[in-house]
C-alpha positions as CSV (number, residue, x, y, z in Angstrom):
1,X,8.1,25.1,-6.8
2,X,7.4,22.1,-9.1
3,X,10.6,20.4,-8.0
4,X,9.5,20.8,-4.4
5,X,6.1,19.3,-5.1
6,X,7.7,16.3,-6.9
7,X,10.2,15.9,-4.0
8,X,7.3,16.0,-1.5
9,X,5.2,13.5,-3.5
10,X,8.1,11.1,-3.8
11,X,9.2,11.5,-0.2
12,X,5.6,10.8,0.9
13,X,5.0,8.1,-1.7
14,X,2.7,6.0,0.4
15,X,0.2,8.9,0.7
16,X,0.7,10.0,-2.9
17,X,0.0,6.5,-4.2
18,X,-3.1,6.2,-1.9
19,X,-4.5,9.4,-3.3
20,X,-3.7,8.2,-6.9
21,X,-5.5,4.9,-6.0
22,X,-8.6,6.9,-4.9
23,X,-8.5,9.0,-8.1
24,X,-8.3,5.9,-10.3
25,X,-11.1,4.2,-8.3
26,X,-13.3,7.3,-8.7
27,X,-12.7,7.4,-12.4
28,X,-13.4,3.7,-12.8
29,X,-16.6,4.0,-10.7
30,X,-17.8,6.9,-12.8
31,X,-17.1,5.1,-16.0
32,X,-18.9,2.0,-14.9
33,X,-22.5,1.5,-16.1
34,X,-23.5,0.2,-12.6
35,X,-22.5,2.1,-9.4
36,X,-23.8,-0.3,-6.8
37,X,-21.9,-1.4,-3.7
38,X,-20.3,-4.5,-5.3
39,X,-18.9,-2.3,-8.2
40,X,-17.7,0.4,-5.8
41,X,-16.0,-2.2,-3.6
42,X,-14.4,-3.9,-6.6
43,X,-13.0,-0.7,-8.0
44,X,-11.7,0.6,-4.7
45,X,-9.9,-2.7,-3.8
46,X,-8.5,-3.2,-7.3
47,X,-6.9,0.1,-7.5
48,X,-5.8,0.1,-3.8
49,X,-4.0,-3.2,-4.3
50,X,-2.5,-2.1,-7.6
51,X,-1.1,1.3,-6.3
52,X,-0.8,0.9,-2.5
53,X,0.7,-2.6,-2.7
54,X,2.0,-3.2,-6.3
55,X,3.4,0.3,-7.1
56,X,4.3,1.3,-3.6
57,X,6.3,-1.8,-2.8
58,X,8.0,-1.6,-6.2
59,X,9.0,2.0,-5.4
60,X,10.2,0.7,-2.0
61,X,12.3,-2.0,-3.8
62,X,13.9,0.6,-6.0
63,X,14.7,3.0,-3.1
64,X,16.1,0.4,-0.7
65,X,17.8,-1.6,-3.4
66,X,19.4,1.1,-5.5
67,X,19.4,4.2,-3.3
68,X,20.0,2.5,0.1
69,X,22.2,5.2,1.6
70,X,19.8,8.0,0.8
71,X,16.8,5.9,2.0
72,X,18.5,5.0,5.3
73,X,19.4,8.7,5.8
74,X,15.8,9.7,5.2
75,X,14.7,7.2,7.9
76,X,17.4,8.5,10.2
77,X,19.4,5.3,10.2
78,X,22.8,4.2,9.0
79,X,23.1,2.4,5.7
80,X,23.0,-1.4,6.2
81,X,23.2,-4.6,4.2
82,X,19.6,-5.3,5.5
83,X,18.5,-2.7,3.0
84,X,18.9,-5.4,0.3
85,X,16.6,-7.7,2.3
86,X,14.0,-5.0,2.6
87,X,14.3,-4.4,-1.1
88,X,13.8,-8.0,-2.1
89,X,10.9,-8.5,0.4
90,X,9.3,-5.3,-1.1
91,X,9.8,-6.7,-4.6
92,X,7.9,-9.9,-3.6
93,X,5.1,-7.9,-2.1
94,X,4.9,-5.8,-5.2
95,X,4.7,-8.8,-7.6
96,X,1.9,-10.3,-5.5
97,X,0.1,-7.0,-5.5
98,X,0.3,-6.7,-9.2
99,X,-0.9,-10.3,-9.6
100,X,-3.8,-9.8,-7.1
101,X,-5.0,-6.3,-8.1
102,X,-7.6,-7.5,-10.6
103,X,-7.9,-11.1,-9.3
104,X,-9.9,-13.0,-6.7
105,X,-10.7,-12.1,-3.1
106,X,-8.2,-14.8,-2.0
107,X,-5.4,-13.2,-4.0
108,X,-6.2,-9.8,-2.6
109,X,-6.3,-11.2,0.9
110,X,-2.8,-12.6,0.4
111,X,-1.6,-9.4,-1.2
112,X,-2.8,-7.3,1.8
113,X,-1.9,-9.6,4.8
114,X,1.8,-10.0,4.1
115,X,2.5,-6.3,3.6
116,X,0.2,-5.5,6.5
117,X,2.4,-7.6,8.8
118,X,5.5,-5.8,7.4
119,X,4.0,-2.3,7.7
120,X,2.5,-2.7,11.2
121,X,5.9,-4.1,12.3
122,X,7.6,-1.1,10.7
123,X,5.2,1.3,12.5
124,X,6.1,-0.4,15.8
125,X,9.8,-0.1,14.9
126,X,9.4,3.6,14.0
127,X,7.5,4.3,17.3
128,X,10.2,2.5,19.3
129,X,12.9,4.6,17.5
130,X,11.0,7.8,18.3
131,X,10.8,6.9,22.0
132,X,14.2,5.3,22.5
133,X,16.4,7.1,20.0
134,X,14.5,10.4,19.7
135,X,14.5,9.7,15.9
136,X,12.0,12.1,14.4
137,X,13.5,12.0,10.8
138,X,10.8,12.4,8.1
139,X,11.1,8.8,7.0
140,X,10.7,7.6,10.6
141,X,8.1,9.9,12.2
142,X,6.5,11.6,9.2
143,X,3.8,10.5,6.8
144,X,5.4,7.1,6.4
145,X,4.8,6.2,10.1
146,X,1.1,7.1,9.8
147,X,0.6,5.3,6.5
148,X,2.4,2.2,7.9
149,X,-0.7,2.0,10.2
150,X,-3.4,3.4,7.9
151,X,-2.7,1.5,4.7
152,X,-3.1,-2.0,6.3
153,X,-6.2,-0.9,8.2
154,X,-7.7,0.5,5.0
155,X,-6.8,-2.7,3.1
156,X,-8.6,-4.8,5.7
157,X,-11.6,-2.5,5.5
158,X,-11.7,-3.0,1.7
159,X,-11.4,-6.7,2.1
160,X,-14.3,-6.7,4.5
161,X,-16.3,-4.4,2.2
162,X,-15.6,-6.7,-0.8
163,X,-16.6,-9.8,1.2
164,X,-19.8,-8.1,2.5
165,X,-20.6,-7.0,-1.1
166,X,-20.2,-10.5,-2.4
167,X,-22.6,-11.8,0.2
168,X,-25.2,-9.2,-0.5
169,X,-25.1,-9.8,-4.3
170,X,-27.7,-12.4,-5.4
171,X,-26.1,-15.4,-6.9
172,X,-27.3,-16.8,-10.2
173,X,-29.0,-20.2,-10.2
174,X,-26.7,-22.9,-11.5
175,X,-27.6,-24.2,-15.0
176,X,-29.4,-27.5,-15.1
């Protein structure tokens, strides 16, 4: 039973890491002395970028780079040399995610926009495969397909929330 739970969590890593990000965010919010909108936005986006970009794309790098044949089979595809290219792109997204997780709005914007283009493009590719090749493999039509759409949209929502929170926070007067 435990082995099945671990297998399911790893097979659906994008959803697993999203849930972990929410848990870390909730703990960080509860530990914070202030719980206003800017603090909530900050905690949510920090842990989202850390887990849903940094950790998730590092996991993707490992899977495509070192377990390519298994990963391709999970998606319903044949193994291909392009797996290495997906792996290295994922490593780049991961590094940017880790650098941006606790950084500025601009870093987080960069960390979300690149992976969003990749994920939304992957969702399109998965949908096309479902329609044209009847590919309903778990890695093509399962949780991965839905999170390829949801994760970028949620990331953009968090960017908007952070920007909105920054605008609503009174700025200190400059020292004279």
